[in-house]
Steps between C-alpha positions, in 0.01 A plus 500: 500500500682453171878501497764455242853373580837547325752238607856516352827317569833605357562155352154488348546842341817390331342181366201705368722746326681214319174378348344841410569780259565748782852625561724260711589604856854361468685460176782245479757599235715268294861481607809431302738213596741599774832379367670590826349190654753297310817511712706267273861586436600630156533228234849366453588551134847359518619340172688226695307214648658209688332162485474481873339849527202424279268420788591827674449707185171345421380546857593868517448617137232298334214740411226245555627428849536868583135554404377183675659602829249787519237239557653460840419861574148440371464217747646716782226758424239221538657416841464863606141502388390165645348460854350846537176604662227632262470875506248653746183666378369841592122530447274805504122472526291820461121511521244785477123511540354646180217678690659619822844610620575167660813323383817335619860411421678172586875427464627137518854373504522127412786257490515131414715257709574140415423244781744251354875503423418581133728798474806320645440212254472735207836662596663162542377379166614812324851463655511145372409624162801730510723208586359301204568795270868510607530124425337546159761759414770255590340235278505746203854604577623141512332430162664803341839416635472141375411618149791749499748236618374255235561774236859539638556127466388518132731803442803323643406184301498712181845635584636148562351388164649806330848429651486140386388593146775758474759247610371242251490760220858593573609130496322444164670817358830374617431153356401671166838684500683169566314340205586799274867464598479132421338581165810698395703186561246302294401281794136604565219633283404872488127392505560376860635836593196676367265258683687572821456874439127456439462304827691781679281773356194295589615490867568878482134548386374295791724712724334818383153353560600388855633847573182663380295270718720598796426870435126428490518322829699789652225741399243278665709492818496879511124497556541288811765714660340836396771615264405729212495312169727760342771451762774228465511204730796271569436176686813365681558181701506128433260219585595275799635153449250224427415327824182421685412770762487406863211737585169326564131597529354670811141585425515805727749656263238529219321838529177359345493225768547756769221702350279199506567442870402858573188449291409200724523716808309769323218261407470407863463864582242538227291232663515679828410830327204336337377379840551850650293646216200308625443780742457847355631813672312659793405863456524744794336842477504820703229755422368833618188683386341837543118534451266797505140393595196698582366446855180688549437732659874589545576483129819375329758335723846370416600161638826305458603147550813281486511132451694192392396203286632161395412306185573127516454291176330166553650225287175310453525443121859572382765305697760515226486126457580508127816710547615270786449200279691661221789605730531142629505362150757750399724399795480141397576585139812700598632206715459272197670752277794510740531123480479513126757778476736305716466201262558717195810653656645158585428377150660813353814449703523134422456564125774767492728279704444205259565730203831622646611140569404392147681787331801452721527129414476567124762777528741273689449231240580738214809640676634168619434284196356648180680836472850356558422224249375752242800725554737210459319379190516841330873533577581158367298553177678838436836323536381222271370746248825688504682171426251411222344214694146642547261706282432863592121419539593283798691795658192723454266241645719458801507876552121509458457229763741686731304824458166328559618330817650819637172686414305236680734527799446872525123456469508238780695746720243772429212263584676402828552864610143594398367210709738615782356852494145361503595256785624784716180696427297182592657463842453880561849620494502874585850574359661465162512149344868565393 
């Protein structure tokens, strides 16, 4: 007796349609981005920004952070998807004798079940990945806040430089007027008055350049806090006094270190998952069949049957040894990376602490010794020049020294506050550095 059989499963039919030129059974359509998933509050476009509010504005308004936080929802979707049973299969088998009316139909329902804790491990690993994603967002947030605060330090430094240049320019203009008055009395030379005016104009030119640099830095700061470039921005507030901070390092305050600790636990779960994957899923089946067969001399008869079946994979050849070895090596690597990260963090904190101390010492030296000496020297030379006891070039040189020392002092203060911002970032400070 010659028979032919047609056996089809729903999953097999879908796979076949994907590889053939026949029309697909199910068509997945592209879908535009759902912007409603972003539940962020409206961007604060206020033109006034306090120094102590920079961290808050960056955290809530920075466009890069607002986009990156959607990765958390992506990870949450992976948590929902992880640890699920495979879909069951419904199978139809139809056979027909080509010469007689004999034939039959069999319907089978099959489901695969894991015999290990694989699904629970997959769910746990996915949840850990979500926790890591949250820590990574905090790392990015801390980096952006640090850069924005460093920009703010530069802006305030420019303002301090501008204020000092304006003050020195006014002093030189006043000194030039004093020389002109003395010229009328025939005491001093008009050339000295012109030279004083040139020096004052030079300082005014430097003042314009510093103010331009401040405007450029303000525009850069707008990008960090999500303010439109065309809108104005006014930064208010002053830098704290120069002193060494009392806050110290706690490794657990660094989000990247916390993420690495989660990775260590995750790597241990990965080893367990690799071991669980040594055993493939067991398949259980329930089937029923109806057959029409010829039974001489009665003729065709219809017979039915119901049964169950189990398919147990035998792990003779593939015991997942390679993946287990890889998972163990990965766990060891992550532990070493955690130790290396801890060392890098400690070195970073120590470096910024040493920088702060160095800049503080130099600033104190300037304020306590050099600047008072330069101020006194400039004042004495101006008096000596007015009495005809010193040349005008000595007065200009003293003013130049005074300006250079004050510029160095402001630069030292900027370097201290920049190191201070980086120090607080290094110890994992969650709030503003100011």
